Wavefront OBJ file of the C-alpha trace (Angstrom):
o trace
v 121.649 97.540 85.653
v 123.120 94.935 83.327
v 122.270 95.174 79.659
v 122.198 92.081 77.475
v 123.561 92.033 73.927
v 121.055 93.703 71.598
v 119.188 95.534 74.370
v 119.339 99.260 74.939
v 119.491 100.930 78.291
v 116.382 102.821 77.230
v 113.037 101.169 76.506
v 110.235 102.716 74.500
v 107.716 101.797 77.204
v 109.644 103.869 79.777
v 109.881 107.071 77.745
v 107.969 110.156 78.862
v 107.313 113.477 77.192
v 107.927 116.710 79.122
v 107.365 120.318 78.160
v 108.988 122.984 80.306
v 108.562 126.732 80.362
v 112.259 127.133 81.168
v 115.637 125.809 80.130
v 117.122 122.654 81.637
v 120.696 122.419 82.811
v 122.968 120.375 80.499
v 124.546 118.630 83.500
v 121.293 116.678 83.898
v 122.027 114.759 80.696
v 124.678 112.800 78.872
v 124.657 114.824 75.666
v 125.872 112.956 72.570
v 125.426 115.731 69.983
v 124.397 119.403 69.940
v 123.002 121.613 67.186
v 122.622 125.358 67.799
v 120.174 127.312 65.644
v 120.193 131.099 65.466
v 117.398 133.006 63.788
v 116.727 136.726 63.912
v 113.874 136.348 66.446
v 114.893 133.240 68.416
v 117.688 130.819 69.232
v 117.346 127.096 69.786
v 119.424 124.088 70.743
v 118.825 120.438 69.954
v 120.580 117.821 72.069
v 120.719 114.115 71.287
v 120.736 112.303 74.631
v 120.798 108.596 73.837
v 117.569 107.346 72.299
v 115.869 110.592 73.275
v 116.328 114.323 72.780
v 115.992 117.824 74.214
v 114.916 120.893 72.213
v 115.069 124.352 73.805
v 113.820 127.510 72.126
v 114.600 130.949 73.539
v 112.385 133.836 72.391
v 112.961 137.098 74.220
v 112.610 136.317 77.921
v 110.611 133.147 77.253
v 112.009 129.644 76.933
v 110.278 126.388 76.001
v 111.991 123.027 76.365
v 110.771 119.763 74.889
v 112.239 116.674 76.508
v 111.922 112.959 75.878
v 113.502 110.821 78.582
v 113.142 107.703 80.689
v 114.854 109.208 83.722
v 112.257 111.401 85.422
v 113.916 111.166 88.850
v 116.513 113.796 87.908
v 114.055 116.335 86.504
v 112.993 119.526 88.225
v 109.270 120.118 88.802
v 109.588 123.889 88.572
v 108.482 125.197 85.190
v 106.982 121.923 83.984
v 104.032 122.755 81.716
v 102.935 119.204 80.891
v 104.075 115.584 80.780
v 102.706 112.245 79.620
v 103.885 108.749 78.674
v 104.234 107.791 75.010
v 101.437 105.403 74.017
v 100.006 105.030 70.510
v 99.310 108.356 68.799
v 98.813 111.688 70.485
v 98.517 115.385 69.664
v 99.146 118.222 72.080
v 98.866 122.007 71.670
v 99.695 124.590 74.296
v 99.878 128.394 74.187
v 102.075 130.568 76.355
v 100.627 134.067 76.199
v 99.720 135.640 72.886
v 103.078 135.164 71.243
v 104.350 131.630 71.884
v 102.660 128.374 70.919
v 103.777 124.746 70.957
v 102.290 121.948 68.835
v 103.231 118.259 69.108
v 102.150 115.187 67.213
v 103.688 111.879 68.267
v 103.330 108.208 67.421
v 104.714 104.979 68.822
v 104.814 102.708 65.772
v 105.228 99.023 66.543
v 106.170 97.051 63.441
v 106.456 93.434 62.469
v 109.963 91.931 62.498
v 109.742 91.772 58.678
v 108.803 95.447 58.189
v 111.112 97.079 60.747
v 114.469 96.459 58.963
v 113.360 98.171 55.738
v 111.874 101.160 57.605
v 115.069 101.376 59.676
v 117.252 101.272 56.541
v 115.146 103.914 54.718
v 115.283 106.334 57.664
v 119.044 105.828 58.070
v 119.589 106.552 54.375
v 117.499 109.731 54.616
v 119.244 110.779 57.848
v 122.680 110.708 56.187
v 121.688 113.827 54.217
v 119.883 115.883 56.886
v 119.677 116.882 60.515
v 121.419 115.206 63.428
v 121.985 111.448 63.402
v 123.411 109.219 66.120
v 123.653 105.435 65.894
v 124.272 103.223 68.929
v 126.197 100.212 67.577
v 126.828 98.841 71.075
v 123.093 98.028 71.352
v 122.706 96.167 68.031
v 120.018 93.534 67.739
v 120.482 91.043 64.870
v 122.786 93.529 63.128
v 120.351 96.445 63.456
v 121.498 99.304 65.675
v 119.196 101.696 67.536
v 119.449 105.329 66.478
v 118.211 108.851 67.072
v 117.565 111.084 64.074
v 116.435 114.680 64.572
v 115.628 116.762 61.515
v 114.646 120.412 61.758
v 113.580 123.395 59.712
v 114.242 126.845 61.132
v 111.853 129.460 59.768
v 111.641 133.104 60.758
v 108.716 132.590 63.175
v 108.670 128.797 63.561
v 110.965 125.939 64.394
v 109.845 122.544 63.066
v 111.471 119.478 64.615
v 110.962 115.904 63.373
v 112.519 113.231 65.582
v 112.798 109.483 65.070
v 114.041 107.096 67.738
v 114.544 103.486 66.586
v 114.285 100.576 69.046
v 115.206 97.354 67.175
v 114.800 95.111 70.234
v 111.048 95.899 70.212
v 110.803 96.664 66.438
v 109.423 100.089 67.332
v 109.867 103.658 66.114
v 109.005 106.692 68.209
v 108.147 109.580 65.884
v 107.580 113.142 67.060
v 106.808 116.286 65.121
v 107.021 119.565 67.048
v 106.342 123.118 66.006
v 107.449 126.059 68.121
v 105.570 129.148 66.861
v 106.444 132.665 67.902
v 104.118 135.637 67.560
v 104.050 138.065 64.687
v 106.770 140.653 64.438
v 105.800 143.755 66.360
v 106.282 147.212 64.958
v 108.582 149.391 67.059
v 106.723 151.596 69.489
v 107.757 155.249 68.960
v 105.919 156.924 71.876
l 1 2 3 4 5 6 7 8 9 10 11 12 13 14 15 16 17 18 19 20 21 22 23 24 25 26 27 28 29 30 31 32 33 34 35 36 37 38 39 40 41 42 43 44 45 46 47 48 49 50 51 52 53 54 55 56 57 58 59 60 61 62 63 64 65 66 67 68 69 70 71 72 73 74 75 76 77 78 79 80 81 82 83 84 85 86 87 88 89 90 91 92 93 94 95 96 97 98 99 100 101 102 103 104 105 106 107 108 109 110 111 112 113 114 115 116 117 118 119 120 121 122 123 124 125 126 127 128 129 130 131 132 133 134 135 136 137 138 139 140 141 142 143 144 145 146 147 148 149 150 151 152 153 154 155 156 157 158 159 160 161 162 163 164 165 166 167 168 169 170 171 172 173 174 175 176 177 178 179 180 181 182 183 184 185 186 187 188 189 190 191
């Protein structure tokens, strides 16, 4: 596929959300950046994969993986808990037993050509101080480069992930807020 100046290989209209009850193999993706998070009760990894991301949380023998991608042909069907295209605003909640819960709120925000540059600039400025930030200069449109910004807060029983994917060619931001909640700490069982 040829890509014109100012156009990304990924388009907001092609992106899909996937939630898996398993991990996904890193060889399925071109990973640009990785952040590993270790808490007492869980571990997690965040991967920036172009203008999308993967978040995996491991809690005991359970694993949940959030994925945003436009390339569904490479994905396994085994372990897929849900999927849907990104359109407008959407909320999704799903429980996995009594001790693991996933909450998502997402929004595709289409802006005017006058508003997008200031929102883009403000997010970039904020991203310089937090989280994981990846700009894609090769896909600039009128001097504005697409980017992925993933911010996170690791708490003892929750992982909060805020992701922003900027698409200047369509003056659009994809915003997701995810919460991975793990059950309450269990007291040791002494017979």
